[in-house]
C-alpha positions, 0 to 999 in steps of 0.5 A: 582787596584783602583775602578773607581769613580762614574760618577756624575749625570748630573745637569739636571737629577734627581737622581733615588729615590726608591719609598716610601713603602706603609704604612701599615694599623695601627694595630686595624684600619679597612680599609674603606668599601663602604656603602651598596647600598640602594635598595628596590623593588616596585610592578608594575601593571605587575606581571612579572615586579618589580621596583627596587628603587636605588639612582639616581646616581647608575642608569647606564643609561637611557632606555632599557639595551642592556648589563648588568654587571655580575652577572645580565647578567648571569641571562639574559643568563640563561633566568631568566631575560628577560628585564631591563629598566633604569628609574629615580632612578630605574631599571625595571626588567622583569622575564621570564613567567616560573620564579616567584618573590617569588623565584627570588627576593633575587637572583635578588636583590643581582645580582643588587647590585653587578652589579651596582657597575660596571657602566662601564660594562652597555650599554643602549639605549634611552628610548622609547617615549610612544606616539610613541609606541602607534602610532606603536601599533595602526598602526600594528596588534593590530590596524588592529584587532580593525578596522576589528571589526569596531572599532577605537582608537584615542590617546587623551593624553600622560602624562609621563608613562600614556596615555588616548585613545578614543575608537569609532565605534563599540568599543564605546559602546561595553561591551568588551571595557575594554578587548580591552583596557587592553588585546589588546592595553595595553599588546601590548604597555607594551611589548614595553614600560614596564614603562606604568603605566595606560591606560585610555579610554574616550568616546564621546567628553568628552576629558580629563575626563575618563568615567572609568579607567583601570590600566594596569596589573589588 
């Protein structure tokens, strides 16, 4: 029996061609490896928060992190890391009160490096506005406590992550003014706005000229 001749390929259909095999890496040539992520830690006025500085292009968003990539997310589930904020060229990481940076600095650094290599696995929400946070704090229990003691608080100026307030009424000349500023107002603001750097107080009408300065966290 004579074998049938192969059917011709229609003129408008390209014949199937086997894909070329991938060329092996020549012997003795190392494959390209991505350079390590530059990262270093900076202290903040809050002992529980460390600012991890990275290239701006590596920061996976802006504001509060609602979902982090693994393995950083695992540290959150385990209760070691309680809060992460994306800032300009840095991530602010807060540890739980039971954890210490002496023990966890290196594990967090390694987790950050690995997690930042997965930018699609992060979710962030817009960064809070410091002026809005101050207004919220002063309208809540903190402001009510100060008012119950005959004191008043007025926001004089907000400049980036720094704020100036004026204490009046019974708080104007109170020897515990620094405590009110730091422990009452500063801590309440920092819970909602961990990027807070300094909180200053002015008295009288000397606007924009603080009589003294209390760095948050000291």
